C-alpha positions in Angstrom: 60.0 -76.2 33.2 58.5 -73.1 31.5 57.0 -72.8 28.1 60.1 -71.5 26.3 62.2 -74.2 27.7 59.6 -76.8 26.7 59.6 -75.5 23.1 63.4 -75.4 23.0 63.5 -79.0 24.2 60.9 -80.0 21.6 62.9 -78.3 18.8 65.8 -80.5 19.8 63.6 -83.6 19.5 63.0 -84.1 23.2 59.4 -85.4 23.5 59.4 -84.2 27.2 58.9 -80.7 25.9 55.6 -81.7 24.4 54.4 -83.2 27.7 54.7 -79.8 29.3 52.7 -78.2 26.5 50.0 -80.9 26.7 49.6 -80.4 30.4 49.3 -76.6 29.9 47.0 -76.4 26.9 45.1 -79.7 26.6 42.0 -78.6 28.6 41.6 -75.2 26.8 42.2 -76.8 23.4 39.6 -79.5 24.1 37.1 -76.9 25.2 37.7 -75.0 21.9 37.5 -78.1 19.8 34.4 -79.4 21.5 32.6 -76.1 21.3 33.2 -76.2 17.5 32.6 -79.8 16.8 29.9 -80.4 19.5 31.4 -83.9 20.0 33.7 -84.7 22.9 35.3 -87.7 21.3 35.9 -85.9 18.1 37.3 -82.9 20.0 39.7 -85.1 21.9 40.9 -86.6 18.5 41.3 -83.1 17.1 43.4 -82.0 20.0 45.5 -85.2 20.0 46.2 -84.7 16.3 47.0 -81.0 16.9 49.7 -82.0 19.4 51.2 -84.5 17.0 51.3 -81.7 14.4 53.1 -79.5 16.9 55.7 -82.2 17.4 56.1 -82.6 13.7 56.1 -78.9 12.8 57.7 -77.2 15.7 60.4 -75.8 13.4 57.6 -73.7 11.8 56.8 -72.0 15.1 58.5 -68.6 15.8 59.8 -68.9 19.3 59.8 -65.2 19.7 56.0 -65.2 19.5 53.5 -66.6 22.0 52.7 -70.3 21.6 49.0 -70.3 22.5 47.7 -68.3 19.5 49.7 -70.5 17.1 48.5 -73.7 18.7 44.8 -72.7 19.2 44.7 -71.7 15.5 45.8 -75.2 14.6 43.1 -76.6 16.9 40.4 -74.3 15.6 41.2 -75.0 11.9 41.3 -78.8 12.5 38.1 -78.6 14.5 36.3 -76.7 11.8 37.5 -79.2 9.2 36.5 -82.2 11.4 33.0 -80.6 12.1 32.4 -80.1 8.4 33.4 -83.6 7.4 31.9 -85.4 10.4 28.4 -86.9 10.3 28.5 -87.9 14.0 26.1 -86.1 16.4 27.3 -84.7 19.7 26.3 -86.7 22.7 23.7 -85.0 24.8 25.6 -85.5 28.0 28.6 -83.6 26.7 26.8 -81.0 24.5 26.4 -78.3 27.1 28.9 -75.4 27.1 28.0 -74.5 30.6 27.6 -76.3 33.9 25.2 -75.2 36.6 27.0 -75.3 39.9 25.3 -72.5 41.9 24.1 -74.0 45.2 21.7 -71.0 45.6 19.5 -72.3 42.7 16.5 -74.4 43.3 16.1 -77.7 41.4 13.4 -76.0 39.3 15.6 -73.1 38.4 18.4 -75.5 37.4 16.0 -77.4 35.1 14.9 -74.2 33.5 18.5 -73.0 33.0 19.5 -76.4 31.6 16.6 -76.3 29.1 17.8 -72.9 28.0 21.4 -74.1 27.8 20.2 -77.0 25.7 18.3 -74.7 23.4 21.4 -72.5 22.9 23.5 -75.6 22.3 21.0 -76.8 19.7 21.1 -73.4 18.0 24.9 -73.4 18.1 24.9 -76.8 16.5 22.9 -75.5 13.6 25.4 -72.7 12.9 28.2 -73.5 10.4 31.4 -74.6 12.0 33.1 -71.3 11.1 30.2 -69.3 12.6 30.2 -71.5 15.7 34.0 -71.0 16.1 33.8 -67.1 16.1 30.9 -67.3 18.6 32.9 -69.7 20.8 36.0 -67.5 20.7 34.1 -64.3 21.5 31.5 -65.4 24.0 32.8 -68.6 25.6 36.6 -67.8 25.6 36.3 -64.0 25.8 38.6 -63.0 22.9 38.1 -59.6 21.2 38.0 -59.0 17.5 41.8 -58.5 17.2 42.6 -61.6 19.2 40.2 -63.7 17.1 41.7 -62.2 13.9 45.2 -63.2 15.1 44.0 -66.8 15.7 42.4 -67.1 12.2 45.0 -64.9 10.4 42.3 -62.5 9.3 41.5 -58.9 9.6 39.4 -57.7 12.6 36.9 -56.2 10.2 36.4 -59.6 8.6 35.9 -61.1 12.1 33.3 -58.5 12.8 31.4 -59.5 9.6 31.5 -63.2 10.6 30.4 -62.3 14.1 27.5 -60.2 12.8 26.3 -63.0 10.5 26.7 -65.6 13.3 24.8 -63.5 15.8 22.0 -62.8 13.3 21.7 -66.5 12.5 21.8 -67.4 16.2 19.1 -64.9 17.0 16.9 -66.3 14.3 17.4 -69.8 15.7 16.7 -68.8 19.2 13.5 -66.9 18.2 12.3 -70.2 16.7 12.8 -72.0 20.0 9.9 -72.8 22.2 9.7 -70.5 24.1 11.7 -67.9 22.2 15.0 -67.3 23.9 16.7 -64.6 21.9 15.5 -61.7 24.0 16.1 -63.3 27.4 18.9 -65.9 27.5 21.1 -64.8 24.6 21.3 -61.1 25.2 25.0 -61.0 24.2 24.1 -62.5 20.9 21.1 -60.2 20.4 22.9 -56.9 20.0 25.7 -56.3 17.5 28.7 -54.6 18.9 30.5 -51.7 17.2 
């Protein structure tokens, strides 16, 4: 069953339509929520709640538009709210946004890279949830300003302002790390784009 048919079934009250959407979008939604909340369990709760809201509010969705932006906006907004209200800390085993799977790397190189990833993850944790979300959408999910603006219902210029502030703060945090990482690891964060 394709996405349009799943949405049509869901609009008729058939929960089977939701199952198709869950299979298609759960992993990406969880990645988004976890990157924002920095907590795997909280991210899973956010995504589960977002799917419940889709079921409850499917009539609000315009079937002539793509489903993913609408759904990921719900997930992002819920994750930001959850991160702002949560006092839980992300577990260290799930905190990394990247996995090192290159068999050509030596164990020493993997340790160095994982330390750098941990430093970046720590710096991301210290950003506000809103700043973290624009960084995640740009650098981890690969969205451009226009696509991010669509997900947050904002103007691309506003997204550029948020990205600029988030990159500046991230550079400051990475420069404070030991050793400083802003100039080596986080090059995408180090130069503002026009």
